[in-house]
N, C-alpha and C positions, 0 to 999 in steps of 0.2 A: 338237296343232298345227293351226291353222286354215289352210285353203287360200285363196289369193287368188282372187277372181273373175276370169274371163277378161279383163274390161275393166280391172281393177286391175293385172293382170299386164302387159297391153299398155301401159297408162299408164306403168308403171315402166320398161319397155323403151324406149318413146319418149322418156321423160325422159332416160335414159342416152344415147340417140342425139343428142338436142338438145344435151346438155351436151358431147358429143364435138365437135359442130359449133361451139358458141360458144367453146370453149376455144381454137380456132385464132385467135380475135380477141383473146385475152388476157382475156376476160370471166370473172368468177368463176362457179363452178357455181351453178345455180339449180334450184329445185324447181318443176316445172311441175304444174299441176292441169288438170282438165277444162275450166276456165274461162279458162285462159291463152291469150292471143291471140298468134299467130305474129308478126304485124306490129307491133302497138302495144306489146305487153309484151316480146317477145323481140327485136324489131327484126331479124327474119330477112328476107333478100332472096330473090328468086326463085331465085338460084343455090343458096342454102342449102336451099330446098325440093327442088331437084334432088338435092343431096347426101343429104338425108334420104330421098328416094325410093330412092336406091341402097342406103342402109343398111337400109331396110324390105325391099327385094327380097332382100338378103343374108340377112336374118333369117327372113323369112316365105315367100320364094319368089315365083314369077311371078304367083300369084293375088292378090298385093297390089301394085297398080300405082298409084303416086302420080300419074303422068301421067293415067291413066284417071279417078282420083278427082277431080283438079282440072279435067279437060276438061269435066265436067258443070257447072262453076260459072262464073258471070259474074265479071268482074274485081273488082267490089265485094265479092262473096262470098269471093273468095280473100284480099283484103285484110283482111276481117273474120273470117277462119278461126280457129276455136278448136281447141286441142289435142284437146278432147273429140270434135269432129267426126271427126278422124282416128282417134282411138281407137275410136269406134263403127264406122267403116268397116273398120278392120283386124280388129276383133273379129268383125264380120259375115262378112268374107271368109274368115277362118281357120275360123270355125264352119261355113260352107258347104262349105269345102274338106274339113274333117274328116268331115262328114256324107256328102259325095260320095265320099270316098276311103276 
């Protein structure tokens, strides 16, 4: 049995979280990739990113902060945010946390 890479595992978990959010709008499930855009592909609003941030905190703990991740970005960067950027951030944060702890 092959093990998923940490980024692949995080992508799967974020995919599940995103689908949980879009289901509340009655949207069908979608398969997100590293190149999926939050705004133009998924049509997620800022409140949805807040919800996603809460789900990330539940899953990964305090060392994964959506607010902190987004605070470093300009508005245009947030609008053009890809799922892969969030996956890379979560992977880096969880890796650093595992190394430190």
